[in-house]
N, C-alpha and C positions, 0 to 999 in steps of 0.2 A: 717697821722698816719697809715691808712690802708695799704698804700704802704710800709711803713717802717716795719710793722708787718707781711707782707705777708710771709708765710712759717716759721714763728717763733712761739714758744710757750711762752705764758705769764705765769710766775710763780710768785705768790705773795710772798713777803718777809716772810710773816707769814707762808707760806707753804714750804719754801725753805729747812728747816732741814728735814722734812718728805720726801720731793721729793728726796733729796740727798741720803737718806737711802733706798729708794725703787726703784729708777729709775737710769739708766745709762745716766746721763745728758751730758756726754762727747760726745755722738753721736747725741745730739739734739741741734738745734739752738734755744736757749731760751733767754728771756730777763726778767728783773725785774725792778720795779720802787720803789724808796724809798724817804722818806722825812728825811732830816737831823734833828733829834730831839735833838741831843746834840753834841757839839764839845769840845774836850779836847784841852787845850792850846798846841800849837806845842811843841814837845819835841825833844831831841837830842839823837842819839845813842851813844855808847861808842866811836865810831870813829868820832863823831862830825857831822854826817849827820842829818838834821832836817826832821821830819815827823809829820803828823797829824793823829788823830784818830777821826772818825765820828761814831756816833750811828745812824743807819737808821731804819725806821719803815714804814710800809705801811698804818698805821692809821686804820687798821682793827682789829688788836690784839696788843694792846700796851705792852703786856707782851713778845712779840716775836720781838726782835731787832737783828740787824746784826751790828757788828763792822767792819768798813772799815778803813784800814791803807793806808795812802797815802805817798809814798816815791818819791824821785827824782823829775823829771820834773812834774809829776802829782801833787805832793805836791806844788811845786813852782807856778804852774798855778792855782791851785784851793784852796789854804789854806784860802783865804779871803772869800770864799763862805759863805753866811749867813745861820744861823740856820733857818729852815723852808723852805728851797729851796728843790725842787724836783730834 
């Protein structure tokens, strides 16, 4: 993990909104981690493409969640991922 995180900044999901408002993260190599706390049943767009929505949390502040939308190959590869996974 130390090797993977070298020269990267960890931003907790519960801090993401405030960091996006105060820092220019486009110029920073940053990572975040989240736990899938809720999965919505896969849905279809108007043109028939299927997608998933996950609610992610860092378990530090349960009031701060991020919704992640999975489309295309990402949806196909990961839609079966279980709730509770990191």
